[in-house]
C-alpha positions as MATLAB code, in Angstrom:
seq = 'MSNRILASRKRIALVAHDNMKDEIIEWAIYNKAALAKHRLYATGTTGSLLETALDQSVSKFLSGPLGGDQQIGASIAEGKLDILIFFWDPMEAQPHDPDIKALLRVAATWNIPTACNRATADFLLTSPLMYSDYEAILSDYSSYVNRKLGPHK';
ca = [
      -0.546   -7.072   20.282;
       1.470   -9.623   18.360;
       3.807   -9.326   15.434;
       2.592   -9.888   11.895;
       4.070  -12.406    9.464;
       4.338  -11.237    5.875;
       4.338  -14.414    3.767;
       6.803  -14.981    0.932;
       4.031  -14.215   -1.572;
       3.287  -10.624   -0.614;
      -0.030   -8.837   -1.051;
       0.994   -5.561   -2.685;
      -1.238   -2.476   -2.905;
      -0.433   -0.196   -5.838;
      -1.768    3.360   -5.879;
      -0.951    6.298   -8.162;
      -2.250    9.806   -8.536;
      -3.386   10.810  -12.028;
      -0.095   12.504  -12.964;
       1.829    9.431  -11.766;
      -0.158    6.680  -13.492;
       2.180    6.498  -16.500;
       5.161    6.202  -14.168;
       3.696    3.382  -12.063;
       2.654    1.498  -15.230;
       6.140    1.868  -16.700;
       7.670    0.733  -13.398;
       5.303   -2.245  -13.175;
       6.038   -3.367  -16.744;
       9.783   -3.160  -16.026;
       9.195   -5.288  -12.897;
       6.560   -7.592  -14.425;
       8.370  -10.853  -13.600;
       8.930   -9.871   -9.966;
       5.354   -8.631   -9.505;
       3.998  -11.888  -10.966;
       5.306  -13.675   -7.849;
       2.968  -11.648   -5.634;
      -0.744  -10.829   -5.337;
      -1.609   -7.335   -6.584;
      -4.266   -4.917   -5.357;
      -4.911   -1.384   -6.563;
      -7.284    1.523   -6.533;
      -9.788    1.879   -9.417;
      -8.258    3.185  -12.626;
      -4.714    2.279  -11.596;
      -5.806   -1.333  -11.114;
      -7.446   -1.519  -14.537;
      -4.375   -0.020  -16.222;
      -2.043   -2.412  -14.365;
      -4.156   -5.450  -15.169;
      -3.977   -4.649  -18.898;
      -0.281   -3.718  -18.884;
       0.841   -6.755  -16.868;
      -1.666   -9.319  -18.151;
      -2.069  -10.276  -14.493;
      -5.127  -10.252  -12.273;
      -5.342   -7.197   -9.993;
      -7.929   -6.976   -7.206;
      -9.434   -3.514   -7.491;
     -10.765   -1.175   -4.829;
     -12.712    2.013   -5.538;
     -10.963    5.021   -7.046;
      -8.885    6.844   -4.410;
     -11.083    9.950   -4.127;
     -14.187    7.738   -3.930;
     -12.893    5.806   -0.929;
     -10.279    3.467   -2.400;
      -7.490    4.925   -0.237;
      -9.620    4.256    2.834;
     -10.394    0.711    1.661;
      -6.680    0.019    1.293;
      -6.022    1.514    4.740;
      -8.692   -0.723    6.265;
      -7.189   -3.766    4.525;
      -3.764   -2.897    5.955;
      -5.244   -2.588    9.463;
      -7.006   -5.940    9.030;
      -3.748   -7.645    8.007;
      -4.919   -8.246    4.426;
      -2.149   -6.241    2.694;
       1.614   -6.463    3.210;
       3.198   -3.745    1.053;
       2.079   -0.276   -0.085;
       3.513    1.236   -3.244;
       2.005    4.691   -3.627;
       3.295    6.918   -6.421;
       1.809   10.212   -5.234;
       2.187   13.529   -6.980;
       4.265   15.859   -4.779;
       3.646   18.833   -7.093;
      -0.128   18.969   -6.982;
      -2.531   19.264   -4.072;
      -5.149   16.537   -4.036;
      -8.753   17.118   -2.963;
      -8.539   13.955   -0.850;
      -5.262   14.847    0.924;
      -6.685   13.892    4.361;
      -7.398   10.371    3.024;
      -3.858   10.125    1.680;
      -2.367   11.198    5.005;
      -4.591    8.679    6.802;
      -3.454    5.884    4.450;
       0.212    6.670    5.075;
      -0.439    6.850    8.831;
      -2.071    3.395    8.802;
       0.846    1.945    6.830;
       3.295    3.378    9.379;
       1.170    2.251   12.338;
       1.076   -1.351   11.084;
       4.770   -1.255   10.094;
       4.342   -2.355    6.513;
       6.944   -1.503    3.867;
       5.850    1.603    1.975;
       7.325    3.154   -1.163;
       6.262    6.610   -2.318;
       8.547    6.870   -5.335;
      10.178    4.720   -7.984;
      13.588    4.453   -6.325;
      12.141    3.199   -3.044;
       9.827    0.810   -4.911;
      12.886   -0.579   -6.741;
      14.714   -1.090   -3.438;
      11.679   -2.848   -1.941;
      11.108   -5.133   -4.897;
      14.752   -6.172   -5.134;
      15.135   -6.899   -1.414;
      15.582  -10.594   -0.572;
      12.945  -10.034    2.148;
      10.311   -9.655   -0.596;
      10.629  -13.363   -1.393;
      10.678  -14.930    2.059;
       8.508  -14.838    5.133;
       9.134  -11.740    7.232;
       8.079  -10.979   10.779;
       7.015   -7.351   11.049;
       7.431   -6.091   14.599;
       4.382   -4.142   15.667;
       4.460   -1.316   18.169;
       2.521   -1.799   21.390;
      -0.293    0.732   21.302;
      -2.109   -0.724   24.314;
      -1.461    2.351   26.459;
      -3.038    4.477   23.746;
      -5.998    2.143   23.264;
      -6.587    1.734   27.021;
      -6.134    5.392   27.991;
      -8.815    6.899   30.150;
     -10.834    9.522   28.394;
     -12.687   12.258   30.181;
     -16.332   13.001   29.496;
     -17.213   14.109   25.959;
     -14.147   12.529   24.334;
];
């Protein structure tokens, strides 16, 4: 497996649970100029809200509970997204918690920068690495992929 180059114009996925939508919109408006330098993607309603608030095109996936989280995870695995900013609600259980855990696992597996709160998103967006090419070092999972499975596995 080879490393992955994250280009200077990053492809950023933005996701927010219902109780966090106002916060991600406020954060995005505050960072409008910086976000304009990148390509934005988002789940359903969050994408529509961001597009209006930022007056910038946002590529939209399905709503998270309808499969949008899984679509973003697949795009990360396919090398089509570079950054995940996911304002999730730590105070409320979500009916699609397994999808959320899977999305975070995929982001970690493919070693992409991930922010789950405003402070971390601020650190990511203000890093000089956000505006230059970056070589993400990928773990070698070949022993996992090539493991021998017994019958029925």
